[in-house]
Phi, psi and omega in degrees: 000127177281141182218135185281340181297134184267337182272079182244122185241118178288139181203186181230132181295125176264328184198145172227121178243115183269126172259190178294322184238325185246163175232139177258118184244128180248126182235132175269125177240100185064235179269359184253161176245134175242133180245143181220147173246119181233171178293149175301321179300317178297315179299320179290320178296324177281346183053045182294133176210160181307135178096347179296139171277128182221173172240128172273122180251121182253118176232108187215155174278343181222133171228124182263145177235133176240134176260129181279000000 
């Protein structure tokens, strides 16, 4: 599927917690963890489970950068 968003990060699903309406998805991207809340329906349609290879797509009006 073609997608115009440029901020695509390959990762691996670490955890999926299904709620009544929403799902909390934890993805490992390199040494980092990215967490997302999506609809339960979307998580079920994607059949997300631990170990799945996914792409985290970040589409935002603001991205903050901190220098250590």
